[in-house]
C-alpha positions in Angstrom: 82.3 -16.2 -32.4 82.7 -15.9 -28.6 83.8 -12.6 -27.1 87.3 -14.1 -26.3 87.7 -15.5 -29.8 86.8 -12.1 -31.3 89.3 -10.4 -28.9 92.1 -12.8 -29.9 91.3 -12.2 -33.6 91.9 -8.5 -33.1 95.1 -9.2 -31.3 96.4 -11.5 -34.1 95.4 -9.0 -36.8 97.4 -6.4 -35.0 100.4 -8.8 -34.7 100.2 -9.5 -38.4 100.0 -5.8 -39.2 102.7 -4.6 -36.9 105.0 -7.5 -36.2 104.5 -7.1 -32.5 104.6 -10.0 -30.0 101.3 -11.4 -28.7 101.8 -9.7 -25.3 102.5 -6.3 -26.9 99.7 -6.5 -29.4 97.3 -7.6 -26.6 98.2 -4.6 -24.5 97.5 -2.2 -27.3 94.1 -3.8 -28.2 93.1 -3.8 -24.5 94.0 -0.1 -24.3 92.0 0.7 -27.4 88.9 -1.2 -26.1 89.1 -0.1 -22.5 86.3 2.4 -22.9 83.9 -0.1 -24.4 80.9 -0.9 -22.1 81.1 -4.1 -20.2 78.6 -6.0 -18.1 79.0 -5.8 -14.4 80.4 -8.8 -12.5 77.7 -10.2 -10.1 78.2 -9.6 -6.4 79.0 -12.5 -4.0 81.4 -14.4 -6.1 84.5 -16.1 -4.7 86.8 -14.0 -6.8 86.5 -10.9 -9.0 88.8 -11.1 -12.0 87.7 -13.0 -15.1 88.8 -13.5 -18.8 91.6 -15.5 -20.4 94.9 -13.7 -21.0 97.1 -16.1 -23.0 96.4 -19.6 -21.7 92.9 -20.8 -20.7 93.7 -23.0 -17.7 96.6 -20.9 -16.5 94.3 -17.9 -16.4 91.6 -19.9 -14.5 94.1 -21.0 -11.9 95.4 -17.5 -11.5 91.9 -16.2 -10.9 90.9 -19.0 -8.6 94.0 -18.3 -6.4 93.2 -14.6 -6.0 95.3 -13.3 -9.0 98.4 -13.2 -6.8 100.5 -15.3 -9.2 101.8 -14.4 -12.7 100.1 -16.4 -15.5 103.5 -17.3 -16.9 104.6 -18.8 -13.5 101.4 -20.9 -13.3 101.8 -22.1 -16.9 105.5 -23.0 -16.3 104.7 -24.9 -13.1 102.0 -26.9 -14.9 104.7 -28.1 -17.3 104.5 -25.3 -19.8 105.3 -26.7 -23.2 105.4 -30.1 -24.9 104.6 -31.7 -28.2 102.3 -34.5 -29.2 101.5 -35.3 -32.8 99.0 -37.8 -34.1 96.9 -38.3 -37.2 93.7 -40.3 -36.7 92.1 -41.9 -39.7 88.5 -43.2 -40.0 86.9 -44.7 -43.0 85.0 -42.2 -45.2 86.3 -39.2 -43.3 89.3 -36.8 -43.8 92.3 -37.6 -41.6 92.1 -35.8 -38.2 95.3 -34.0 -37.2 96.0 -33.5 -33.5 98.9 -31.6 -32.1 99.1 -30.7 -28.4 101.8 -28.0 -28.0 101.5 -27.6 -24.2 102.7 -30.0 -21.6 100.8 -33.3 -21.8 99.2 -35.6 -20.5 99.4 -34.6 -16.9 96.3 -32.5 -15.8 97.2 -28.9 -15.7 95.1 -27.8 -12.7 96.3 -30.4 -10.3 99.9 -30.3 -11.5 100.1 -26.5 -11.1 98.5 -26.6 -7.6 100.9 -29.4 -6.6 103.9 -27.4 -7.7 102.5 -24.2 -6.1 102.1 -26.3 -2.9 98.5 -25.3 -2.7 96.3 -27.8 -0.9 93.1 -29.0 -2.6 90.3 -31.6 -2.5 89.2 -33.7 -5.4 85.9 -35.5 -5.9 84.4 -37.8 -8.5 80.8 -39.0 -8.6 78.3 -40.8 -10.7 76.1 -37.7 -10.9 76.5 -33.9 -10.2 76.9 -33.3 -6.5 75.3 -29.9 -6.2 75.3 -29.8 -2.4 79.0 -30.4 -2.4 79.6 -27.7 -5.0 77.5 -25.2 -3.1 79.2 -26.1 0.2 82.6 -25.3 -1.3 81.4 -22.0 -2.7 79.8 -21.1 0.6 83.2 -21.6 2.2 84.8 -19.2 -0.3 86.4 -21.9 -2.4 86.2 -21.9 -6.3 85.4 -25.2 -7.9 87.2 -26.5 -11.0 85.0 -28.7 -13.1 85.8 -30.8 -16.2 83.0 -30.6 -18.8 82.2 -31.2 -22.5 82.9 -27.8 -24.1 80.4 -28.3 -26.9 77.5 -28.4 -24.4 78.3 -24.9 -23.0 75.9 -22.6 -24.9 78.1 -19.6 -25.1 80.6 -21.5 -27.4 77.9 -21.8 -30.1 79.0 -25.3 -31.0 77.0 -28.3 -32.2 76.9 -30.9 -29.3 79.8 -33.3 -29.8 80.8 -36.6 -28.4 82.3 -35.5 -25.1 85.6 -37.0 -25.9 87.9 -34.1 -24.8 88.1 -32.6 -21.3 87.5 -28.9 -20.9 88.1 -27.1 -17.6 86.0 -24.2 -16.3 85.6 -22.8 -12.8 82.3 -22.3 -10.9 82.9 -19.0 -9.1 79.5 -18.6 -7.4 75.8 -19.3 -7.6 72.4 -17.7 -7.1 69.8 -20.3 -6.5 69.9 -22.7 -9.5 72.0 -20.3 -11.5 75.8 -20.9 -11.6 78.4 -18.2 -12.5 81.1 -19.9 -14.6 84.5 -18.5 -15.4 85.3 -19.5 -19.0 87.1 -17.1 -21.4 84.8 -14.0 -21.0 85.7 -10.9 -19.0 82.5 -11.5 -17.0 81.3 -14.9 -15.8 78.6 -16.8 -17.7 75.3 -17.4 -16.0 73.9 -20.9 -16.6 71.3 -23.1 -15.0 72.3 -26.2 -13.0 70.3 -28.3 -15.4 72.2 -27.0 -18.5 75.6 -27.1 -16.7 74.9 -30.5 -15.4 74.3 -31.7 -19.0 77.8 -30.4 -20.0 79.4 -31.9 -16.9 77.8 -35.3 -17.4 78.6 -35.4 -21.2 82.3 -35.7 -20.4 81.9 -39.2 -19.1 85.6 -39.9 -18.3 85.7 -37.0 -15.9 83.0 -38.6 -13.6 81.8 -35.1 -12.5 85.3 -34.2 -11.3 85.6 -31.3 -8.9 89.0 -29.8 -7.8 88.7 -27.4 -4.9 91.7 -25.3 -3.6 91.3 -25.2 0.2 93.9 -22.9 1.5 97.1 -20.9 1.0 100.4 -22.4 -0.3 102.6 -24.3 2.1 106.0 -23.2 0.9 107.6 -21.8 -2.3 106.8 -23.1 -5.8 108.7 -26.1 -7.2 110.3 -24.3 -10.2 113.2 -26.8 -10.6 110.8 -29.8 -10.6 108.7 -28.1 -13.2 111.6 -27.4 -15.5 112.9 -30.9 -15.1 109.5 -32.3 -16.1 109.3 -30.1 -19.2 112.8 -31.1 -20.3 112.1 -34.7 -19.7 108.9 -34.7 -21.7 110.6 -33.1 -24.7 113.5 -35.5 -24.7 111.3 -38.5 -23.7 110.1 -41.0 -22.8 106.7 -39.7 -21.8 104.4 -42.7 -21.6 106.9 -45.5 -21.6 105.3 -47.3 -24.6 105.3 -47.3 -28.4 103.4 -44.1 -28.6 106.4 -42.2 -27.3 107.6 -41.7 -30.9 104.7 -39.1 -31.2 105.9 -37.0 -28.2 108.5 -34.3 -27.7 111.4 -34.0 -30.1 110.6 -37.4 -31.5 107.1 -36.2 -32.4 108.6 -33.1 -34.1 110.9 -35.3 -36.2 107.9 -37.5 -37.1 105.9 -34.4 -38.2 108.9 -33.1 -40.3 109.4 -36.5 -42.0 105.7 -37.0 -42.8 105.5 -33.4 -44.2 108.3 -34.3 -46.6 107.1 -37.9 -47.3 105.8 -38.2 -50.9 105.6 -42.0 -51.1 104.0 -43.7 -48.1 100.5 -43.7 -46.8 101.5 -41.8 -43.6 103.1 -38.9 -45.6 101.2 -35.6 -45.9 101.3 -36.1 -49.7 98.9 -39.0 -49.4 97.0 -37.9 -46.3 96.5 -34.2 -46.9 97.5 -33.8 -50.6 93.9 -33.6 -52.0 91.7 -30.5 -51.7 89.3 -31.6 -48.9 91.9 -33.3 -46.6 94.2 -30.4 -47.3 91.7 -27.9 -45.9 91.0 -29.9 -42.8 94.7 -30.7 -42.1 95.9 -27.1 -42.5 92.9 -25.6 -40.5 93.7 -28.1 -37.7 97.4 -27.3 -37.8 96.6 -23.6 -37.2 94.1 -24.4 -34.4 96.4 -26.7 -32.6 99.3 -24.2 -32.6 97.3 -21.1 -31.7 94.0 -22.0 -30.1 93.3 -25.5 -28.8 95.1 -26.7 -25.7 97.8 -24.0 -26.1 98.6 -20.4 -25.7 99.6 -18.4 -28.9 102.8 -19.4 -30.5 102.5 -23.1 -29.4 102.8 -21.8 -25.8 106.5 -21.0 -26.4 106.4 -17.2 -25.7 104.5 -17.8 -22.4 107.0 -20.5 -21.4 109.9 -18.1 -22.2 108.3 -15.6 -19.8 108.3 -18.3 -17.1 112.0 -19.1 -17.8 112.8 -15.4 -17.4 111.0 -15.4 -14.0 113.1 -18.6 -13.1 116.4 -16.9 -14.0 117.0 -18.8 -17.2 117.3 -16.0 -19.8 119.4 -17.8 -22.4 117.0 -20.7 -22.7 114.1 -18.2 -22.7 115.6 -16.4 -25.7 115.9 -19.7 -27.6 112.3 -20.6 -27.0 111.2 -17.1 -28.1 113.1 -17.7 -31.3 111.5 -21.1 -31.8 108.1 -19.6 -31.1 108.5 -17.3 -34.2 108.8 -20.5 -36.2 105.7 -22.1 -34.8 103.8 -18.8 -35.3 105.0 -18.9 -39.0 103.7 -22.4 -39.4 100.3 -21.5 -38.0 100.1 -18.4 -40.1 101.0 -20.2 -43.3 98.5 -22.9 -42.5 95.7 -20.4 -41.9 96.5 -18.3 -45.0 96.4 -21.4 -47.2 92.8 -22.2 -46.5 91.2 -18.9 -45.7 89.2 -16.6 -47.9 88.5 -19.1 -50.6 84.8 -18.5 -51.0 82.4 -21.4 -51.4 85.2 -23.9 -51.0 86.0 -22.7 -47.5 82.3 -22.5 -46.6 81.6 -26.1 -47.7 84.7 -27.5 -46.0 83.7 -25.6 -42.7 80.2 -27.1 -43.0 81.7 -30.5 -43.4 83.9 -30.0 -40.4 80.9 -29.1 -38.2 79.0 -32.2 -39.4 82.0 -34.4 -38.7 82.3 -33.1 -35.2 78.6 -33.6 -34.4 76.9 -36.0 -36.8 79.2 -39.1 -36.6 78.3 -42.3 -38.4 74.7 -41.2 -39.1 75.9 -38.2 -41.2 78.5 -40.2 -43.2 76.7 -39.9 -46.5 76.1 -36.1 -46.1 79.8 -35.7 -45.1 80.9 -37.6 -48.2 78.6 -35.5 -50.4 80.0 -32.2 -49.0 83.5 -33.5 -49.6 82.7 -34.2 -53.3 81.3 -30.7 -53.6 84.4 -29.1 -52.0 86.6 -31.1 -54.4 84.7 -29.6 -57.3 84.9 -26.1 -55.9 88.6 -26.1 -55.0 90.0 -25.1 -58.3 87.5 -22.4 -59.2 87.9 -21.0 -55.6 91.7 -20.6 -56.0 92.7 -23.3 -53.5 96.4 -24.3 -53.8 97.0 -26.9 -56.5 99.1 -30.0 -56.1 102.4 -28.3 -56.8 101.6 -25.5 -54.4 100.6 -27.9 -51.7 103.8 -29.8 -52.1 105.8 -26.6 -51.9 104.0 -25.6 -48.7 104.5 -29.0 -47.0 108.3 -28.8 -47.7 108.4 -25.2 -46.4 106.5 -26.2 -43.2 108.9 -29.1 -42.7 111.9 -26.8 -42.8 110.4 -24.4 -40.3 109.5 -27.2 -37.8 113.0 -28.6 -38.2 114.5 -25.3 -37.3 112.3 -24.7 -34.3 113.0 -28.2 -33.0 116.8 -27.5 -33.3 116.4 -24.3 -31.3 114.5 -26.1 -28.6 117.1 -28.8 -28.3 119.7 -26.2 -27.6 117.4 -24.6 -25.1 116.8 -27.9 -23.2 120.6 -28.4 -23.0 120.7 -25.1 -21.1 118.0 -26.3 -18.7 
């Protein structure tokens, strides 16, 4: 577990224990751990503040611009919240649930910089351009890079397929050692060779570099950002058949499939057996609390942005909807945690699915059979309990969506 994941775990444990919001719980945990020893930040970097607050990319942008902007402002300008829901199915593997709770698919860094009116350069190339990167750093400019997260050693992951973009910032270098801003309160040191492997592994990015080059030219485009968020929730987003999976339509689709007991797209068929149930519920928690989101499906952070923008009534509704998304995530996590050997085997299968691919299909299948056998003796929810949970989750999602429709009407 990385330093930042451990910190977030402490925050969420306090939230569960006290009922506090993420921001309040985080403040208390920070105060309690303030006296703990911390490695020094290397000298000569282009900025001095590191570590994710609530949202990964919003925090990176804040640091890169000198920590002069509120994280909530940056997140809101990037589009803040959204909703995308898909379930991908592959032969011989459990269904893969994906929910993106933040604004999507526009790139966060470039969108935020555009709406902050901060000028920047962007480069792509067939191989790492180390001279260009060092030139930017020598000029005092941070460099945003899009990489394969699984190849960054501090995440402790098995190397994956490089399908998903992950943003980090190179904040300095010392010879062939780069100092990378990514979650931790101090930058990570990594060789150009190892970083280059992570950079190259995300092939769609083509070694992208985004380099802010100067101060903002004017005030932030708050109204444009709010309009974009509202537009993506009400749709259309892509202008094609996939729009049914986005925004309020995507929430309706999730609600209907949670309740569906008959068709092959319903959760009864997709996630109703022990092994798919584990993977689906674990992913549901991750997507609403960890991956491509801030806690609470990014709704509390977006509510803070709306307060800054002078929209307190809409902010209050989004905070209320956030409590529903937090409840969904909590129920999902509780349903598949602490179940002994069943949980361990399912987690082992997950790691193999993410790294082994086709070559590991037989081992993945065998682990699935073992998990099925372990489910009952480990105390995993039975069919009736799973059905009750799906119906309960559907009701919560429906209520949160209704609150957000009211909020969008106020925007």
